[in-house]
Phi, psi and omega in degrees: 000138181265130176269119185268126177286126182250137177284144182223181183305328185296329178303331184292333184265001176279147177083006179285142188232196181296322181296322177292320176302316178298313181298318180295316182294327183287316180295318179304327179271327183257347175059037174214144184233025173295132186304319185292313181299316184294315179303315179291318181292325189263336183086040179230171178287164177298321183294318180294318181296319179298317176299319180290324172301316181293317179297323178291326177293315180297324181278007180065012179275342175235150177228134178262136179230121175285139177244187177292148178077013180079008179286154173226131179254127175252127176229158184275148181249135179304136176310325181295317177294321178295322181294320180299321181290323180290323185284334191304305184295329181291311174303320175299318176298319179297316176296331175289320176295320175300319177298324178291319184297317175294330172295315182298320180291327174296316185295320183275348184305314180298328178286324179295320179295320180291325174303311187277348178302325181298338181282339181292336178274012173082030175301126183280330192226140172223133182257123174256119190264353183219160186295329180291313175303321179297313182298318180294318183293316176299317176300320178293321178293327177290320181293328183274344186301139183246330189229315196205148175228130176251130177219140174240121182239079184293168173116358178062243183257032186283338181287132183284156181303325180297318176299315177307314182294321176300308185300318179299321175300315181297313183297322180297320180299312180291322181293328176295335180271002175093011181282129175282128186237120179237131181229140177252132173238163165289156174302333183295341179296336185294339181269354185260118184303312178296321178298315177303311184292322177299309182297318179299320176293314176293324180298321178300332182271353181115354175294151181241133186224133174225161179233157180212154179289324181239139176230154184280348180133179186278139184203141173223130179227134175249128176051023179061019183243326186223134188232139175250127178233155178287157169288158190290337184276010178066021173281190183278357182282177182209162176244123177264122183250131178237352182292121189311311186295315183294319174303311179302319178301313179299321180294318175302318174297322177295312185299323180297311177306310181299320176298326184271347180284170180238151179305143180299128177211143183287159183303324181291327180291323177290321187115120185295326178295322178294316178298315178299319181297315179300316179301313185289324176298322180289323180292324178300312178302319184287325175297316180296329180283350176095009180292138172286169182309311183298322176293325180295316180296315181296315184297329186259357177065040172233170182288157174303318180301317181291320178300315179296326176294321174292321183297320179298315177300319182292313183295323174296318176299324185272355181064033184258143178260353181212161175303317177304314180295325179294319176301311178301313183294322177297319180287325174296328179269005180070028180272350180260100178290145180288143171080014178241016180287165181299336184290341179292342186294335185256005178287148181284142179295150181295000000 
């Protein structure tokens, strides 16, 4: 359906300029609107005065009243009165559109109920294929949340400041309702200014934040009842999981990562040398496990270029010519701590 732009009363008030302001002021003072008198008083031509008077009459800023003998009196009208006259038909159209919108909501109401009815039958999975559906479903889950939210946000400093501000508004609303909110980030978030500011603001409201070098992926869980995970193709879609055993399993993975993570601190507070050492140790383990550069970068929440720079430094320090040799050298030097390999991520907590 094509929406046609209609000219309305407000269009009459557009395009007024300095000449019209001067004419309005002159009429306001002298209570006469003859073009010749206005032209002489304002210092413009008769044609300019006549055109200005017509514009002001259409804008309801002047009102003409015919008298006996064919005389016409023109007087100025308060701008508030002119605005009320211009706005009346516009407000009427708004009320009409609001009524139509209410009718549309009523007509579609049964379909909304039918759409959500399928969840009452215990549907375990729901695929959300676009960002708007994801956002709407997340907002509904946030509004319905009663006790707890668990979140894993990989990617270090990848989140933009606008997204951080939106998230802070949602988190503030939940924290003010007494909901416990825990979030995991990659250690690389410590280097990101917006992440530091967001965590500082949300922590002051009661949010809990920790960081780890490795995370299992993106995850949001509400009340241990409904979980959101990303779709496999890295698009903006998401999979909503309601099956209790699967949600419980995801919560166990989160708890294990949470127990191993450390409270959020910016890199300078922790010490740049310690942060660098931890990053190198983690990369050594992942190299020994045979992970490629892309997988290492993703696991650590850093760019591929940064990951490759770390890998090159490590191989140079170990004097290794290959990944296999780097792993062997690391093992020989005791750099691979027992029980900290990637396979430990999926073990059940003791």
